[in-house]
N, C-alpha and C positions, 0 to 999 in steps of 0.2 A: 576740866580746866576752867578756871574763872578768869575772864578777861574784863578788866575794868575800863569802861569807856569814859567814865567821869565819876564824880562822887555819888552820882544818883542813878547810874545805869551800869549794871554788871551783866555780862553774857556768860552763860554756862553751856559747855559742850562736853558731853560724856557718853561713853558707849556701853556702860553697864549700870544696872539699877542702883547698886551700892554707891558708886561714884556720883551718879545724878543726885541721889538723896543727900549725900554728904556735902556736895558742892552747893546745892540749893539751900540747905540749912546755913551754910557758911555765908553765902551771898545775902540771904535774908537778914542774918545777924549784922552784917556790915551795913546794909541799907537801914536797918532799924536804928543803929547807932547814929547815923546821919539824920534820920527823921526825928528822933527824939531831941536832937539839938535844935532843929528848926521849929518843931511843934506846930506844923501847918499841914503836912500831907502824910498820906499813908503809903503802903507798899503794894505794888502790882507785880505779880509773877505771871509771865506769859509763856505758854508752851508753844514753840514754833514747829516742833516735830518731836519724834521720839527721843532725840538726843540733843535738842537745842532749846534753850530757855533764856529769857531775860528777867532780871529782877531790877525794878526801878522805883524810885520815889515818884509818886504820881499825885497831881492835884485833883485827879478824879476819884481818889480814894480818901475817905475821911481819916484824919489823924488818929493813930492808935489802931488802925485796922490793916489787915493784909487781905487782898483779893487775888483770886486766881482766875485765869482765862486761857482758852485755847484759841490760837490764831486760826481763823477760817481760811482754808485753801480754796482756790478757784477750781472748779470741776471742768 
């Protein structure tokens, strides 16, 4: 499931690998369309858990690039 929080933040929740991959690819494509229009920022994909991700336009990522990161959990 892709939940749009705004034009620049999408949340992905899925419980099987195929759906995660498909939804992430779709969300990155949506974010890329928006990023290309602005030509200022790149895309950041963050894994929050095995079934939860966000895809966002980020000023911390150079235009034309997509970065991935895992959210660190407190021990």
